[in-house]
C-alpha positions in Angstrom: 0.0 0.0 0.0 1.4 3.3 -1.0 1.9 5.6 2.0 -0.3 8.7 1.8 1.9 11.8 2.2 0.3 14.0 4.7 0.6 16.4 3.6 -2.0 34.7 -1.2 0.2 39.2 4.5 -0.5 40.9 1.2 0.7 40.2 -2.3 3.5 42.6 -3.2 3.1 45.1 -6.1 5.6 43.1 -8.1 3.5 40.0 -7.9 3.5 37.9 -11.0 0.4 37.6 -13.2 -0.6 35.1 -15.7 -3.8 33.6 -14.1 -7.1 34.9 -12.9 -6.3 34.0 -9.2 -3.2 36.2 -9.1 -5.0 39.0 -10.9 -7.7 39.0 -8.2 -5.1 39.0 -5.6 -3.4 41.9 -7.2 -6.6 43.9 -7.3 -7.0 43.4 -3.6 -3.4 44.4 -2.6 -4.2 47.5 -0.8 -7.3 46.1 0.9 -5.5 43.1 2.3 -3.1 45.1 4.3 -4.1 45.4 8.0 -2.6 47.4 10.8 -3.2 44.5 13.1 -2.4 41.0 12.0 -4.9 38.2 12.6 -2.6 36.5 15.1 -2.7 39.7 17.3 -6.5 40.0 17.1 -9.2 38.7 19.5 -10.5 35.4 18.1 -14.1 36.7 18.5 -13.3 39.4 16.0 -11.9 37.0 13.4 -13.8 35.0 10.8 -15.6 32.1 12.3 -13.8 29.5 10.3 -11.1 27.0 11.4 -8.2 28.8 9.7 -8.6 31.8 12.0 -10.1 30.1 15.1 -7.1 27.8 15.3 -4.3 29.7 17.1 -1.4 28.0 15.3 -3.0 28.4 11.8 -3.8 32.1 12.2 -0.1 32.8 12.6 0.1 32.2 8.9 -3.0 34.1 7.8 -2.1 37.5 6.3 -5.5 39.1 6.3 -9.1 38.5 7.4 -10.4 39.4 4.0 -11.4 36.6 1.6 -9.3 36.5 -1.6 -11.8 34.1 -3.1 -14.9 32.5 -1.7 -13.8 30.1 1.1 -10.1 31.0 0.6 -7.9 33.4 2.5 -4.2 34.5 2.0 -1.5 32.5 3.7 2.1 33.9 4.0 5.0 31.7 4.9 6.9 32.4 8.1 10.0 33.0 6.0 8.0 35.4 3.8 9.2 33.4 0.8 5.8 32.9 -0.7 2.0 33.4 -0.5 -0.8 31.2 -1.5 -4.6 30.6 -1.2 -5.5 28.7 1.9 -8.9 26.9 2.4 -10.9 28.4 5.3 -11.8 25.1 6.8 -8.2 23.8 7.0 -5.9 23.9 10.1 -2.2 23.6 10.5 -0.6 20.2 11.3 2.3 21.2 13.7 4.3 18.0 13.3 4.5 18.7 9.5 5.3 22.4 9.9 8.8 23.8 10.5 11.5 26.0 9.0 15.2 26.5 9.2 14.9 30.3 9.6 16.5 30.9 6.2 15.8 28.8 3.1 13.5 25.9 4.0 9.9 25.8 5.2 7.3 23.1 5.4 3.7 23.8 6.1 1.2 20.9 6.7 -2.5 21.3 7.0 -5.7 19.3 6.9 -9.5 19.5 7.0 -12.3 17.1 7.6 -15.8 17.8 6.3 -18.4 15.8 8.3 -21.1 16.5 5.7 -19.2 15.0 2.8 -17.0 12.7 4.9 -13.9 13.9 3.0 -10.6 14.2 4.7 -8.0 16.5 3.0 -4.3 16.6 3.8 -1.8 19.0 2.3 1.9 19.8 2.6 3.9 22.5 0.8 7.7 22.6 1.1 9.6 25.8 0.2 13.1 25.4 -0.9 15.7 28.1 -1.7 19.3 27.7 -2.8 18.9 24.0 -3.3 20.8 22.5 -6.3 18.2 19.8 -7.0 15.7 22.6 -8.0 18.0 23.7 -10.9 17.3 20.6 -12.9 13.6 19.8 -13.2 14.2 16.2 -14.0 16.3 15.7 -10.9 13.4 17.2 -8.9 10.9 15.0 -10.6 12.9 11.9 -9.9 13.0 12.9 -6.2 9.2 13.3 -6.2 8.7 10.0 -8.0 10.7 8.2 -5.3 8.7 9.8 -2.6 5.5 8.7 -4.2 6.1 4.9 -4.4 8.1 5.1 -7.6 5.5 6.8 -9.6 5.9 5.9 -13.3 3.5 8.3 -14.9 4.0 11.6 -16.5 3.9 15.1 -15.0 1.9 17.8 -16.8 4.0 20.8 -17.3 2.5 24.3 -17.3 4.2 27.7 -17.6 2.6 30.7 -16.0 4.5 34.0 -15.9 7.3 33.6 -13.3 6.5 30.0 -12.6 6.9 26.5 -14.0 4.4 24.1 -12.7 4.6 20.3 -12.7 1.5 18.3 -11.8 0.7 14.6 -11.4 -2.0 12.5 -9.7 -3.0 9.0 -9.1 -5.7 7.0 -7.3 -4.5 4.9 -4.4 -6.3 1.7 -3.4 -5.5 0.2 -0.1 -4.8 -3.5 0.4 -7.0 -3.7 3.5 -10.1 -5.3 1.9 -12.1 -4.8 5.1 -12.4 -1.1 4.2 -15.4 -0.5 2.1 -14.3 2.9 0.9 -10.7 2.0 0.4 -9.3 4.5 -2.0 -7.9 8.1 -2.0 -6.6 10.6 -4.6 -3.1 11.9 -4.4 -1.8 15.0 -6.2 1.9 15.9 -6.2 4.6 17.9 -8.0 6.4 21.2 -7.7 6.3 24.9 -8.6 9.6 26.3 -9.8 10.5 30.0 -10.2 11.6 31.0 -13.6 13.0 34.3 -12.4 15.3 33.1 -9.7 17.5 30.0 -9.7 17.1 27.2 -7.1 13.8 28.5 -5.8 10.7 26.3 -5.7 7.9 24.6 -3.8 7.1 20.9 -3.6 3.5 20.0 -2.9 1.6 16.9 -1.9 -2.2 16.7 -1.5 -4.4 13.8 -0.6 -8.2 13.4 -0.5 -9.8 10.4 1.2 -12.8 9.2 3.2 -12.5 10.2 6.9 -14.7 7.3 8.1 -13.9 4.4 5.8 -17.0 2.5 6.6 -19.4 5.4 5.6 -20.3 6.8 2.1 -17.8 9.4 0.9 -18.8 11.9 -1.7 -15.2 12.0 -3.1 -15.1 13.4 -6.6 -11.8 13.4 -8.5 -12.6 16.4 -10.7 -13.6 18.5 -7.6 -10.4 17.4 -5.8 -8.2 18.2 -8.8 -9.9 21.6 -9.1 -9.1 22.5 -5.5 -5.5 21.5 -5.9 -5.0 23.5 -9.1 -6.6 26.5 -7.5 -4.1 26.4 -4.7 -0.9 25.6 -6.7 -1.8 28.3 -9.3 -2.0 30.8 -6.5 1.5 30.2 -5.2 3.5 33.4 -5.7 7.1 33.8 -4.8 8.0 36.9 -2.8 10.5 38.8 -4.9 11.1 41.3 -2.1 12.3 38.7 0.4 16.0 39.7 -0.1 15.2 43.3 0.5 13.2 42.6 3.6 16.0 40.4 5.0 18.5 43.1 4.3 16.4 45.7 6.0 15.9 47.8 2.9 
């Protein structure tokens, strides 16, 4: 059985375009800036959704304003990137860490009782890593981490980013499970404007209670993943921020 990998603070004025999500984020640049960050606000004044009501998760939330329906803006602790974050997801501490400089991992999950769908996600930010310079080297690394995946990766180029995407259906060996399958989506987003800068991602959708019906729809799961990975924007101003400029 293949192991399941458990897996836009304000967009800067120099944010890259190329897709409707980023265009929407750009249009809300000024509105997303808040004098007081969500982490410093009283929970009762925050949106009544898990992403803000969970103390650890709201440390990553850049603004209380929706960027898209049911999505808010997440900014990494290292300020290396921003992306859309589902309002009903919360942080997974054991899959969240950073080295204070060039690596950051953010894990999150959600469980929808109405649909019985469990969602896991992990994004890993890498900077100054040689394996990011050669896309095939990175893809080989991802294949190995996903049970020796033999399929192809769809390549897409959006201004400032090169996106690689793959997915597969996992069926578990435990035949006692009635709903014994899940969908996995994995790949990476690579900057085309700076060398050795990218984000690896893993997302998994499955049934929370495997003995109950699960309204898991592959097209809907794929749509959610694509929305998130297309929203990933690398922060070009990170160097200036770190240098105090």
